[in-house]
Structures are given as C-alpha cells and as structure tokens.
C-alpha angles and dihedrals in degrees: 000000000000108000114245123196132175109239115240096341117119130220097038094152091056092044092050091051090051091047092054093050089055098052090115090072113130090228097240106169116240134177093288112100095020120132087276085059100212097160113129138187089248091064104072092168089063090057098052105063103154123130118230090222089072090071139114089040092225088067102040109145123219113266121258107256112157139049111349092020123121087263091060092085140093091236127040140178128228088239095071090058091053090047091052091049097054093037091052092048092049092048092049093049099042114112120264122214089285092052095251126122112273093237090063092053101106092201089064104028127032124220110219140177123252087268092051097253111149117254120216108222114209116242091241093060140041102218140025117223130190105119115101099162117120120234111287096000147049092253117133127218118214128187127245108266089207089069090072112024096283097318113124134167145191123264115242129199137213128191124210135179135178121250091249092063095036094054092045091048092051091051094047092045094052090045091056093043093051095044095247090116118042117237089242106054146139098235118139135192116255122265109269095038115134143177128196131197115193130193121213138178130195108264088238088076091064126071112251090238090061102038093094089063091067131066104248134187141156116273132190094236131189124197094181106058096275099311092120137002134210128193103249133175110240138182127223112235105167145007139193113209110196121178146162119237131175111298093006111091088158089073127237106263109210126174135198132190138184115258097238103053107095145323128265118252109261104224094191094051090036093225145082115232145167132186090209135047113262129191094265101018128061114217116270135058135294129191126200123016101295091116092059098038114093123230109203092197097055092028087224134091118285084253097042121230095000103107113157141176106264094208126020107245088355090280107140122234129190125240091274094054095255122131105272115261128224094034124137091262143009113287094202094060092045093050092049093050093052095041092048097050091045092055093045097047095044091050089057097049123090099176135076092281089073085078093066127077137201110248096191140271140237135216139150129268103250097160114147096009132121124234091257091050091050093058090045091052092051092049093046093051094054108159091000094071091104096051109131103186125117110294094023124129098235116109135179122025100013093194094037114173141144115231090216095054111021092035094137100028100059087110135008093208126106097229143022089245092059094058113104142145092281097059105037114143126218141150092287092055089076101014097064134141092249129087141147117265110241095222105035099027086223124134113262128184137205137144085237093067091065084084108074090196090059093042092054092043089059091049090050091051090049090059105266116145121232088252092052090049091053090049090051090051091053091049090049091051091053091047091051092047091055091045093053094045090050094057 
C-alpha cells in the first residue's frame, strides 16, 4: 500500500487509531473542513466521515446529489464533497447482477470516444481500449519494466458517461451547431450527470504474484490505432470520477489511484524515492521534476520510469514541506479530511477495491449563490477557474491530479523551485469554461465547455476532422501553459 503520512503534524499513529475506532460515524458534516478550515488533529470524529450505508460494498447506494441532498444548502463543508467522491466511486465499482462493476454495465453507463461518439463493446469483453493519449496532450505513459522482470506496457484509457449527461450533451451540441444556442452561453448539465475516465494496463505489465491486487477484466484492445483488436486481460490502475451535484455545475472532480503505482514527492527531502519497483516508478530516488516532464523523443519522462505524485492528495506544500500559505483554504484541514476518509473506507472493504485510494477532488465555492449566479461565475472566471490563491473560488485538492492521467501535466514549471501558490495546476487549469471558437477564433465561454468530451463533440459536429481536433487540443495546451506561467 502507498505510504501516507501527515506532513508536520505529530501523533499520527494515535490519530489513526482513533480514526479507525470511529469508522461507524454517520458522516454528518460539522464545522470541521468548512472554508474556515477548523479541523484539527484532536478531533478524530471530523476525520472519519464515512456512512455505514456504504457497506458492504455490494450494496453501496448512489450518493444523494439533488434537492434535499447535503449540497442543497447555502453553506457547505469540504467533507460532503469527499463523502460524495468515495460514495460515488464505491457505487460505480459495486458488482451488478452479473458480478461486473456497475460502470462497465453498458445498459447503465455508455462508453464513448474522446469526441463523444458511442462505442460498441463486443459481447466477449467489457471495455474497448485504443486511446493512449494523456489528458490534454499526445504524451504517452508507459509502465516501469522493472516491475515485472523487464516486461512493460502502455497505459490505455476509456471514457464513460451516463445516459443523462450523454442525452443532454447531444441536445446542447446540436443546439450550438444549429445556432439555437449561442457559442457563449450559461447552459449547464443536469444534476446527476457524470463522466469517468479510466486508466488500464495489460496484465502482462504486472507480476503474477500481484495481479490479484488489481481489478482485472477482458478488454478489446488495439495496439495499432483501431485497425485491429485483440481480447486482452487488463488491470485498472486509475479513475477520474466527475459529476454534477446540486449547486455545482462545474462538476466535482474526484480522482482515484491504485496503491502500488508510485511514491509521493517528499518536499522535505526534495526527492521522490522507493525501495521497491512500482508500476510507474523504478526503485531508487529522483530529484527535481524529470520524472513528470515528458520527453517527446524518448516517449518517456526526462527521468524515465520514475513518475510520481507531485503532491500527496493534491494538497500543495512549500519547498520546506509545510502546507502552502496564501491558498484559498487551509491545507492541513484538507489533508486530514482526505487521509481520514481513506483510512476509514479502506478498513471497511474486503474486496479488490480496498487496494485503491482517493487522491482528492476539486470544486468551486458556490455557497450562497443562485443557479443563475453559478453559471455566471463559471463564465466570468474563464481560464482562472483553477486559481488557488487567497480569495479564489477553487476548493479541495488545489493541485489535484491523477498520476495515471496527468502524469506530465502536474506542473507547467521547469523546476521544483519555481512551483508556488500562483502557478499551481489542477483539473480546472485545463477544464475551464473558456475556449476558442472554431469559426471565429474568438474566445467563447460556457459551463458546458468544462467537459472536453462535449467540447470536442461540438467541434466534430461543426465539421472539424479528428486530426484538426487533436491539433486544436495541442494549441490549447500551449496557450494554457503560457497563461499559467504568466500569472
């Protein structure tokens, strides 16, 4: 299991013991973890916020998201977002009547391409895999061959969305294409909409002795850009869970990883290290950001096979290993909330999903706003949605990333020393409400464009070719990189 430690807070062993004895908490949110961030290590109840109804995993209910849910309030706590994240993940991964995870049941969740075209999954498999492009770029992620006696493999991705969001997206997309909806608009996806992005590797990249620690299934996998497919056993290594709840049309962006992928960067030691080979990190130590900086020539990191999580749980630290100051919330409270719920949930699981952990989530502070104001806020923020400085709207894991998907976009800086509160990178850095209109080249805004799948679907319907869409993505990434560095 990936080692988790609480930066610069003493008595963790005692706290952890207290947390685990309080896992029967009903998860009622209190003042701890609010935007005032008053949670403390002396309040173990505030760190164990699971709901007993989530267990056993085979019976996990869907989280409350709409009217009457914890989000249907003028004031919220950070804790309810962490509860939603774990609850949603557990619900999506619980077995259906056939024993397969609910998110792979095509009658309930659609698999789509990156341009939102439906994918027909063969009866003999549960998922189709051919996409190897990292989020926001054409970078590839490859596993550490040392993890399995010299056998490595590429990471593949699948995208899924529920019918509620898919149908709404089709309607919105056609409305924009036909001129019924203006390119700049305040439309939002309905509450309950969700998208998933899932990272997989061929099982051959994992030692046989460890394969039982991963969720595995048979995929229809292509290694030649969809020209041919072969049924291949694959293992799930990461997942983004992205969903709309009441008062949050920007989505909650939650992320999950397998325990044995990579270490966290140690900001006090100024290195990332592991005594053992892990799936994405060869044993040894690496300093600087070479492991998470992509080299297009070698198609590996500048320090090959040493990808790491830049910030544990996406909670930013400074160069001395302290929680970063002058952010939009307290890092210590956020870290404790995530660490506490991870320990509690994992102690209650007795299936393969106990080997995965919640690496944080991000959302916007919409407390005290109306639905109309929420859309206006999102549009007005544009490319500043991800800002994490004092007074900003971003909440949760302010440098939220998944090591399997944003491996090489966890920062846009050239060195560890250059990372500071002004240039933190998170989901909203790239998934913003702002984009360039294909026809006019002018900036347009809409809460709908936060979804890249929807954005690229609109471009496809407007006549862009897949190649042009990929070129546009690359141009957008360069524009965002310059924007962040200019802060």
